C-alpha positions as CSV (number, residue, x, y, z in Angstrom):
1,X,99.1,83.4,67.1
2,X,100.0,79.9,65.4
3,X,103.2,78.4,66.7
4,X,104.3,78.7,63.2
5,X,103.2,82.5,62.4
6,X,105.3,83.4,66.3
7,X,108.5,81.4,64.9
8,X,108.4,83.3,61.0
9,X,108.1,86.5,63.2
10,X,111.6,85.8,65.3
11,X,113.5,83.6,63.1
12,X,114.8,86.3,61.6
13,X,116.2,88.1,64.5
14,X,117.3,84.6,65.9
15,X,119.9,83.9,62.3
16,X,120.8,87.7,63.2
17,X,121.9,86.5,67.1
18,X,123.2,83.4,65.7
19,X,125.8,84.9,62.7
20,X,126.6,87.7,65.4
21,X,127.2,86.1,68.9
22,X,127.6,82.0,67.3
23,X,124.7,80.9,69.2
24,X,122.4,78.4,67.3
25,X,119.7,80.4,66.1
26,X,117.2,76.8,66.6
27,X,117.9,77.1,70.1
28,X,117.4,80.8,70.7
29,X,113.9,80.3,68.6
30,X,112.7,77.4,71.0
31,X,113.7,79.3,74.1
32,X,111.6,82.2,73.0
33,X,108.9,79.5,72.4
34,X,108.9,77.7,75.2
35,X,109.2,80.9,77.5
36,X,106.9,83.1,76.0
37,X,103.9,80.3,75.6
38,X,104.7,80.9,71.7
39,X,104.3,84.8,72.1
40,X,101.7,85.0,74.0
41,X,102.3,85.7,77.7
42,X,101.9,88.7,78.9
43,X,105.4,89.8,79.1
44,X,105.5,89.1,75.4
45,X,102.3,91.2,74.4
46,X,103.3,94.1,76.9
47,X,106.9,94.6,76.4
48,X,108.6,92.2,73.6
49,X,110.0,90.2,76.7
50,X,110.7,86.4,75.9
51,X,112.3,85.7,78.7
52,X,111.2,87.2,82.0
53,X,114.1,89.3,82.6
54,X,113.9,91.9,85.3
55,X,114.8,95.4,85.4
56,X,114.5,98.2,82.7
57,X,115.6,98.7,79.0
58,X,116.8,102.4,78.0
59,X,114.7,103.5,80.9
60,X,111.6,101.1,79.2
61,X,109.8,98.8,81.3
62,X,106.5,96.7,82.4
63,X,104.7,96.3,85.4
64,X,103.8,92.6,86.1
65,X,102.7,90.2,88.7
66,X,105.0,88.8,90.8
67,X,105.3,86.6,93.7
68,X,108.3,87.9,96.2
69,X,109.3,86.6,99.8
70,X,110.1,89.1,102.7
71,X,112.5,88.1,105.0
72,X,110.6,85.6,107.3
73,X,109.8,83.6,104.0
74,X,106.6,84.8,103.5
75,X,105.2,85.6,99.6
76,X,103.7,88.4,99.1
77,X,102.0,89.5,95.5
78,X,103.8,92.6,94.0
79,X,104.1,94.0,91.0
80,X,108.1,94.3,89.6
81,X,109.8,95.8,86.7
82,X,110.3,93.7,83.6
83,X,112.3,94.7,80.6
84,X,110.6,96.5,77.9
85,X,111.7,96.1,74.8
86,X,111.3,97.7,71.2
87,X,111.5,94.5,69.6
88,X,112.1,90.5,69.5
89,X,116.1,90.8,68.7
90,X,116.4,93.0,71.5
91,X,114.9,90.8,73.7
92,X,116.9,87.8,71.6
93,X,120.2,89.7,72.2
94,X,119.7,90.1,76.0
95,X,119.3,86.1,76.0
96,X,122.8,85.9,73.8
97,X,124.2,88.3,76.4
98,X,123.3,86.0,79.0
99,X,125.9,83.2,77.5
100,X,128.2,85.5,76.3
101,X,129.2,87.0,79.8
102,X,128.0,84.4,81.9
103,X,128.0,85.2,85.5
104,X,130.2,87.5,87.2
105,X,131.0,84.6,89.9
106,X,131.6,82.5,86.2
107,X,132.0,84.6,83.5
108,X,132.9,80.5,81.0
109,X,129.5,79.3,82.9
110,X,127.4,79.2,79.5
111,X,130.9,78.6,77.9
112,X,129.5,75.0,76.3
113,X,126.7,76.7,74.3
114,X,128.8,79.3,72.3
115,X,130.1,78.2,68.7
116,X,128.1,74.3,69.7
117,X,126.5,73.2,66.0
118,X,124.8,70.3,67.3
119,X,122.0,71.5,68.9
120,X,121.4,68.5,71.2
121,X,124.7,69.0,73.1
122,X,123.2,73.1,73.3
123,X,120.3,72.3,74.9
124,X,122.1,69.9,77.1
125,X,124.9,72.6,78.2
126,X,122.1,74.8,78.9
127,X,120.7,72.6,81.3
128,X,124.0,71.6,83.1
129,X,125.0,75.6,83.2
130,X,121.8,75.7,85.4
131,X,119.9,78.0,83.1
132,X,116.7,76.9,84.4
133,X,115.3,74.6,87.1
134,X,113.3,72.2,85.3
135,X,114.7,69.1,84.8
136,X,112.9,68.5,81.3
137,X,113.8,71.8,80.2
138,X,116.6,70.9,77.2
139,X,113.9,67.4,76.4
140,X,111.1,70.3,75.9
141,X,113.5,72.2,73.5
142,X,114.9,69.2,71.6
143,X,111.0,68.6,71.1
144,X,110.1,71.8,69.4
145,X,113.9,72.0,67.7
146,X,113.2,68.6,66.1
147,X,108.6,69.1,65.1
148,X,109.3,72.6,63.3
149,X,112.7,72.0,62.0
150,X,113.9,75.1,63.5
151,X,117.6,73.6,62.3
152,X,116.7,75.5,58.9
153,X,117.3,78.6,60.6
154,X,121.0,77.6,61.6
155,X,121.7,79.5,59.0
156,X,122.7,83.0,58.2
157,X,124.4,83.3,54.9
158,X,123.5,86.8,53.5
159,X,121.7,88.5,56.9
160,X,123.0,91.7,58.2
161,X,123.9,91.9,61.1
162,X,121.4,94.0,62.5
163,X,117.6,94.5,62.2
164,X,117.3,97.4,59.6
165,X,113.2,97.2,59.3
166,X,110.8,99.5,60.5
167,X,109.2,96.5,63.0
168,X,113.0,95.8,63.7
169,X,114.4,99.2,64.8
170,X,117.7,100.4,66.4
171,X,117.7,100.3,69.6
172,X,116.6,103.9,71.8
173,X,119.3,105.7,73.0
174,X,119.6,105.5,77.2
175,X,118.2,107.5,79.7
176,X,119.1,110.9,80.4
177,X,120.2,112.6,83.3
178,X,120.6,117.0,82.6
179,X,122.9,118.2,84.7
180,X,121.9,119.6,88.0
181,X,124.8,121.3,89.4
182,X,124.1,124.9,90.4
183,X,123.8,127.1,87.8
184,X,123.4,130.7,89.2
185,X,119.4,131.0,89.7
186,X,117.7,130.1,92.5
187,X,114.4,128.8,93.4
188,X,111.9,132.0,93.9
189,X,110.0,131.4,98.1
190,X,107.3,133.2,99.0
191,X,107.5,136.7,97.9
192,X,104.7,137.7,101.2
193,X,108.6,137.3,103.1
194,X,110.8,140.4,104.8
195,X,113.5,140.9,102.6
196,X,115.8,141.5,105.7
197,X,116.4,139.6,108.9
198,X,117.8,141.1,112.1
199,X,116.6,138.8,114.1
200,X,115.6,135.2,113.7
201,X,112.0,135.0,112.4
202,X,109.5,131.8,112.4
203,X,106.7,132.1,109.4
204,X,103.6,129.8,109.0
205,X,102.4,130.5,105.1
206,X,99.5,128.6,103.2
207,X,99.8,125.6,100.5
208,X,99.0,128.9,98.2
209,X,101.5,131.1,100.0
210,X,98.4,133.4,99.7
211,X,98.6,134.2,103.9
212,X,102.5,134.4,105.5
213,X,102.4,135.3,108.9
214,X,104.6,135.2,112.2
215,X,104.4,132.7,114.4
216,X,106.3,134.4,118.4
217,X,107.1,133.3,121.8
218,X,107.6,129.8,120.9
219,X,110.8,127.3,121.4
220,X,112.0,125.6,118.1
221,X,113.6,122.4,118.3
222,X,116.0,122.3,115.3
223,X,118.2,119.4,114.6
224,X,121.1,119.1,111.9
225,X,123.7,117.1,110.7
226,X,125.7,116.2,108.0
227,X,123.5,114.6,105.9
228,X,121.6,117.9,104.7
229,X,118.5,116.3,106.9
230,X,117.1,118.6,108.9
231,X,113.6,118.8,111.3
232,X,112.3,120.5,114.7
233,X,109.3,120.8,117.3
234,X,107.9,123.4,119.3
235,X,104.6,124.1,120.8
236,X,101.9,126.9,121.1
237,X,99.0,127.8,122.6
238,X,96.3,129.4,121.4
239,X,96.1,132.6,122.6
240,X,93.5,135.5,122.0
241,X,96.4,137.7,119.9
242,X,97.5,134.2,117.7
243,X,94.1,132.6,116.2
244,X,95.3,133.1,112.2
245,X,98.7,131.5,112.6
246,X,97.2,128.8,115.1
247,X,95.2,127.9,112.2
248,X,97.3,127.5,109.2
249,X,99.4,125.7,111.7
250,X,97.9,122.4,109.6
251,X,99.3,119.3,108.0
252,X,101.6,120.2,104.6
253,X,101.2,123.9,105.2
254,X,104.5,126.1,104.7
255,X,106.9,127.3,107.7
256,X,110.0,129.4,107.3
257,X,113.1,129.5,109.5
258,X,115.4,131.3,109.7
259,X,118.4,129.1,110.8
260,X,122.0,130.4,112.0
261,X,123.3,129.8,109.1
262,X,120.8,130.0,105.9
263,X,117.9,132.7,105.9
264,X,114.4,131.5,105.2
265,X,114.9,128.3,105.2
266,X,111.5,125.8,104.1
267,X,109.8,123.4,105.9
268,X,106.5,121.1,105.4
269,X,104.4,120.6,108.3
270,X,104.6,116.4,108.3
271,X,102.7,116.5,112.3
272,X,100.3,118.1,114.2
273,X,99.2,117.4,117.8
274,X,95.8,118.6,118.8
275,X,95.7,119.0,123.1
276,X,93.0,120.5,125.5
277,X,93.9,120.4,128.9
278,X,91.9,122.8,131.6
279,X,90.1,125.1,128.7
280,X,93.8,125.9,127.6
281,X,94.4,124.6,123.6
282,X,98.1,123.4,122.3
283,X,99.5,122.0,119.2
284,X,102.8,120.5,119.1
285,X,104.0,120.7,115.9
286,X,106.9,118.9,113.6
287,X,108.4,120.0,110.4
288,X,110.9,118.6,107.8
289,X,112.8,120.4,105.6
290,X,112.0,120.7,101.9
291,X,114.9,118.9,101.4
292,X,113.6,115.9,103.1
293,X,109.9,115.6,101.8
294,X,109.9,116.2,98.2
295,X,113.2,113.8,97.9
296,X,111.2,111.0,99.6
297,X,107.9,112.1,97.1
298,X,110.3,111.9,93.6
299,X,111.0,108.5,92.2
300,X,113.8,108.0,89.5
301,X,112.3,105.0,87.3
302,X,115.3,105.2,84.9
303,X,118.7,103.2,86.6
304,X,121.9,102.9,85.3
305,X,124.5,99.9,85.7
306,X,128.4,101.6,85.2
307,X,131.0,103.2,86.8
308,X,129.5,106.5,88.1
309,X,131.5,109.6,89.5
310,X,129.7,111.7,92.0
311,X,128.2,114.2,89.9
312,X,126.8,111.9,87.8
313,X,125.6,110.2,90.7
314,X,123.5,112.9,91.8
315,X,122.0,114.0,88.4
316,X,120.2,110.6,88.4
317,X,119.0,111.3,92.2
318,X,117.9,114.7,91.7
319,X,116.0,113.8,88.4
320,X,112.8,115.1,87.9
321,X,113.5,117.9,91.3
322,X,114.5,121.4,91.5
323,X,117.4,120.5,93.8
324,X,120.7,121.0,92.2
325,X,124.2,120.7,93.9
326,X,127.4,122.8,94.5
327,X,130.7,121.0,95.5
328,X,132.3,122.7,97.8
329,X,134.7,120.1,97.7
330,X,136.7,120.1,94.0
331,X,134.5,117.1,92.2
332,X,137.8,115.2,91.4
333,X,138.2,114.7,95.1
334,X,135.2,112.1,95.8
335,X,136.5,108.6,93.7
336,X,134.1,106.8,91.5
337,X,132.3,103.5,92.1
338,X,130.5,101.0,90.5
339,X,126.9,100.9,90.8
340,X,124.4,98.0,89.4
341,X,121.0,99.5,88.6
342,X,121.7,103.0,90.6
343,X,118.0,104.6,90.3
344,X,114.7,102.7,90.4
345,X,114.0,104.6,93.8
346,X,112.9,107.4,95.8
347,X,115.6,110.4,95.8
348,X,116.0,110.3,99.4
349,X,116.8,106.3,99.4
350,X,119.7,107.8,96.1
351,X,121.3,110.1,98.1
352,X,121.4,107.9,101.0
353,X,123.4,105.4,98.5
354,X,125.6,108.3,97.4
355,X,126.3,109.3,100.8
356,X,127.1,105.9,101.6
357,X,129.5,105.4,98.0
358,X,131.4,108.3,98.2
359,X,131.3,109.7,101.4
360,X,130.2,113.7,101.2
361,X,128.6,115.3,103.8
362,X,126.0,118.1,102.9
363,X,124.5,121.2,103.9
364,X,121.1,122.2,102.5
365,X,120.5,125.7,101.5
366,X,116.5,125.2,100.8
367,X,117.3,123.7,97.2
368,X,120.9,124.4,97.2
369,X,122.7,121.2,98.1
370,X,126.5,121.8,99.3
371,X,128.6,118.9,98.7
372,X,132.0,118.4,100.8
373,X,134.1,116.3,100.8
374,X,134.5,117.6,104.9
375,X,133.0,119.8,105.9
376,X,134.0,122.2,109.2
377,X,137.5,123.1,110.1
378,X,139.8,122.9,113.4
379,X,138.2,126.3,115.0
380,X,140.1,127.3,118.1
381,X,137.1,126.9,121.0
382,X,137.3,125.6,123.8
383,X,133.9,123.6,125.9
384,X,135.2,123.6,129.4
385,X,132.6,122.3,132.6
386,X,134.6,124.7,134.6
387,X,132.8,127.7,132.9
388,X,130.6,127.0,129.3
389,X,129.9,123.5,129.7
390,X,127.2,122.4,132.2
391,X,127.1,118.6,131.4
392,X,128.7,115.7,129.4
393,X,127.9,112.9,128.4
394,X,129.8,110.2,127.3
395,X,127.6,106.5,126.1
396,X,129.7,103.6,125.0
397,X,127.5,100.7,123.7
398,X,128.1,96.9,122.1
399,X,124.4,96.4,121.4
400,X,124.9,97.0,117.6
401,X,128.0,95.2,117.0
402,X,128.4,92.1,114.5
403,X,130.6,90.1,113.6
404,X,129.3,88.3,110.0
405,X,126.6,88.5,107.8
406,X,125.5,86.6,105.3
407,X,124.6,88.2,101.8
408,X,122.5,87.6,98.7
409,X,122.7,89.4,95.4
410,X,120.7,89.1,92.1
411,X,118.3,86.5,91.4
412,X,120.2,84.8,88.0
413,X,117.5,84.1,84.7
414,X,115.1,81.3,85.5
415,X,115.7,81.4,89.2
416,X,113.0,83.0,91.4
417,X,113.2,83.7,95.2
418,X,110.3,80.7,95.9
419,X,112.4,78.3,94.2
420,X,113.4,75.5,96.8
421,X,117.7,76.6,96.3
422,X,117.7,79.8,94.4
423,X,120.4,80.4,92.0
424,X,122.1,84.0,91.9
425,X,124.1,85.4,89.4
426,X,126.9,85.1,92.5
427,X,127.5,82.7,95.6
428,X,126.1,83.9,98.7
429,X,128.5,85.6,100.5
430,X,129.6,84.8,104.4
431,X,131.0,87.7,105.8
432,X,133.1,87.8,108.5
433,X,135.1,90.6,110.1
434,X,139.0,89.8,110.6
435,X,139.0,90.6,114.8
436,X,135.9,88.6,115.5
437,X,138.4,86.8,118.1
438,X,138.0,90.0,120.2
439,X,134.1,90.1,119.9
440,X,132.9,86.3,120.6
441,X,130.0,86.0,123.4
442,X,130.1,83.3,125.2
443,X,132.7,81.8,122.3
444,X,129.7,82.8,119.8
445,X,129.5,85.2,116.7
446,X,127.6,88.1,116.6
447,X,125.3,87.9,113.6
448,X,123.8,90.9,111.7
449,X,120.8,90.6,109.5
450,X,121.6,89.7,106.2
451,X,121.9,91.5,102.9
452,X,119.3,91.1,100.1
453,X,119.9,93.0,97.4
454,X,119.5,92.6,93.9
455,X,121.0,94.7,92.7
456,X,124.0,93.2,93.3
457,X,125.4,91.4,90.4
458,X,128.6,91.7,91.4
459,X,130.7,89.9,94.2
460,X,132.8,92.8,95.1
461,X,130.2,95.3,95.3
462,X,128.7,92.9,97.8
463,X,131.5,92.5,99.8
464,X,132.0,96.2,99.9
465,X,128.5,96.1,101.2
466,X,129.0,93.4,104.0
467,X,132.1,95.7,104.9
468,X,130.4,98.3,105.9
469,X,127.5,96.9,107.4
470,X,129.0,94.7,110.0
471,X,130.9,96.1,112.4
472,X,132.1,94.8,116.0
473,X,133.3,98.0,117.7
474,X,131.0,99.7,120.1
475,X,129.6,103.4,119.7
476,X,130.7,105.8,121.5
477,X,129.0,108.8,121.1
478,X,130.1,111.8,123.3
479,X,126.9,115.1,124.2
480,X,127.3,118.0,125.5
481,X,125.2,121.3,126.7
482,X,126.7,124.7,125.5
483,X,125.9,127.6,127.6
484,X,126.8,130.7,125.8
485,X,128.5,133.2,127.8
486,X,128.8,136.7,126.4
487,X,132.4,137.6,127.4
488,X,134.5,140.7,125.0
489,X,137.9,139.2,126.3
490,X,137.5,136.4,124.5
491,X,135.4,137.7,121.5
492,X,139.2,138.1,119.4
493,X,140.3,135.1,120.7
494,X,137.4,132.6,120.1
495,X,135.8,131.7,117.0
496,X,132.4,130.6,116.4
497,X,131.5,127.2,115.1
498,X,129.1,125.1,113.1
499,X,128.3,121.1,112.8
500,X,131.7,119.9,110.8
501,X,134.4,122.2,112.9
502,X,136.4,120.2,115.3
503,X,137.0,122.7,118.9
504,X,138.4,121.7,121.8
505,X,136.6,119.5,124.8
506,X,137.8,119.8,128.8
507,X,135.3,117.9,131.4
508,X,136.8,118.8,134.8
509,X,135.6,117.5,138.5
510,X,137.0,117.2,141.5
511,X,138.5,114.1,141.1
512,X,140.7,115.7,138.3
513,X,139.9,115.7,134.6
514,X,137.9,113.1,133.7
515,X,137.7,114.2,129.7
516,X,140.0,116.1,127.7
517,X,139.8,116.0,123.5
518,X,139.3,117.7,119.8
519,X,136.3,116.3,118.6
520,X,134.4,117.2,115.8
521,X,130.6,118.3,115.6
522,X,128.6,116.3,114.2
523,X,125.4,117.3,114.3
524,X,123.6,120.6,116.4
525,X,120.0,120.4,118.3
526,X,119.3,124.4,119.1
527,X,117.1,126.6,119.1
528,X,117.6,128.8,115.9
529,X,115.0,132.0,117.4
530,X,117.5,131.8,119.8
531,X,121.3,132.8,119.2
532,X,121.9,133.3,123.0
533,X,120.1,129.4,124.1
534,X,122.1,126.8,125.0
535,X,122.8,124.1,122.2
536,X,122.8,120.1,122.3
537,X,126.3,118.6,120.2
538,X,126.7,115.3,119.1
539,X,130.4,115.9,119.2
540,X,130.9,112.3,118.0
541,X,129.6,108.9,116.9
542,X,132.4,106.2,116.4
543,X,133.9,102.9,116.4
544,X,136.7,101.6,118.3
545,X,138.2,98.5,119.6
546,X,138.0,97.5,123.3
547,X,141.6,97.0,123.3
548,X,142.0,100.9,121.7
549,X,139.4,102.1,124.5
550,X,141.2,100.7,127.3
551,X,144.7,102.0,125.9
552,X,143.1,105.4,125.6
553,X,141.4,105.4,129.5
554,X,144.8,104.2,130.8
555,X,146.0,107.4,129.2
556,X,143.7,109.3,130.5
557,X,144.4,108.5,134.3
558,X,148.5,108.9,133.7
559,X,147.9,112.1,132.1
560,X,145.8,113.2,135.1
561,X,148.6,111.7,137.6
562,X,151.9,113.4,135.5
563,X,149.5,117.0,135.8
564,X,148.4,116.0,140.0
565,X,152.1,115.4,139.8
566,X,153.2,118.8,138.5
567,X,150.6,120.5,139.9
568,X,152.2,119.0,143.5
569,X,155.8,120.0,142.9
570,X,155.1,123.7,142.4
571,X,152.9,123.8,145.2
572,X,155.3,122.8,147.5
């Protein structure tokens, strides 16, 4: 295409931009010519994208090769998404919006461009604002404007604000996200599974579901927590009686497990380790719940930037899947959150972001996701080392404690990660925890890995992310073994407990009480096939100020002393 022909193609749209946004058409045309090689670049040809703007436009994009840099600074050629426009007009309009809106850290960055009637002053203002790193950018624009007499287009008489011809259609509607709220219809499982289950069972099925065989004689090690992700392992030996089920235990085949709370839970076999020792053949099988396996393999290509409710976020994250959610806590109790480019990832990553941004707790029943603000309740149940708790472990770890970190958001238009001094939508943020002085090591701060995320275009979002990322407090984890003891006298007194519930724990030794507290069950590791087995419980996974820990320990010592003094007075 000749240069003059390309100018003729975009001139009318540039004039409409001038009329609507008060930005010189000559400037807009010159930039379009310079940055797209007169409309001949691959991005311009495939996506009507004149200015190399990344992301999606109404869910549409073009994949193009670009250079990205990893954390070590090594360049890597990758394919990235660039906006695909329905016409030149939308591409020119996005450039105008950059000038109108500026950046999150300086909305008036391009103020001098708006309303300027002298093209040389306008190009100088663009360069001064740092739009491009080329020191001759304004000079090149001036040359194009002068050579092709582009000032003739700085005239908007009789032009409509928006294009109205077939070559310039109206913007397409944004991406749609159908509601994924539970509508009362469950996903059908294998009909060969037993309808009534009186005792927990484990079945293996072929991919097509034609073969379904029960597996017996194994001990399952299932981990279940508040994120909804579940997995288990077991080992089985080959015998003359279990050849069919043993052979069915291959990757991608399906296991159905009756859990404590939900029956016929669907798991995919992810790993199988075959071992032969002294003529005995065994398999160690690992399986992950359908919730984990299918979501990680489902990609949501669309993305949105706006304030989202948790319901809207789930609708986006679960798009293209059979999963549905049920709000066990009213949706109104979850605050909305500002999202930038939410989407454009696999569904597992998006659900993880929902957990981080909105704070829900999840309990998953196959394709149904039960959403809680805080699951569980205060349960009348006591774990006592003198009775039903053979062991307790309290771990404190400061290795992951950090006091500060840098945050880098989205790159500015025209800047690249491979620039010597890349420019960002907002200046990189150094976040320092307010309690840093208490946690210095040899007088020096504890650095966390920097956050580098193109999704963040507002400094406020990055600050929120850094506050969650940096935490100087040591981790404290309380784990215990629970031994089920059948005691008829306690059946009407003690309640059964599950993850999310709060119970009472007493750890006693010959020297007195070493730990007593009300703690919340955060995760359970147990064998669903053995209701009377001994699960491993994780009660807490939190961080406290070192001073708070010292105060807590001192209080326990004082309580023990009071207890011993009272006991002594009673005895005498």
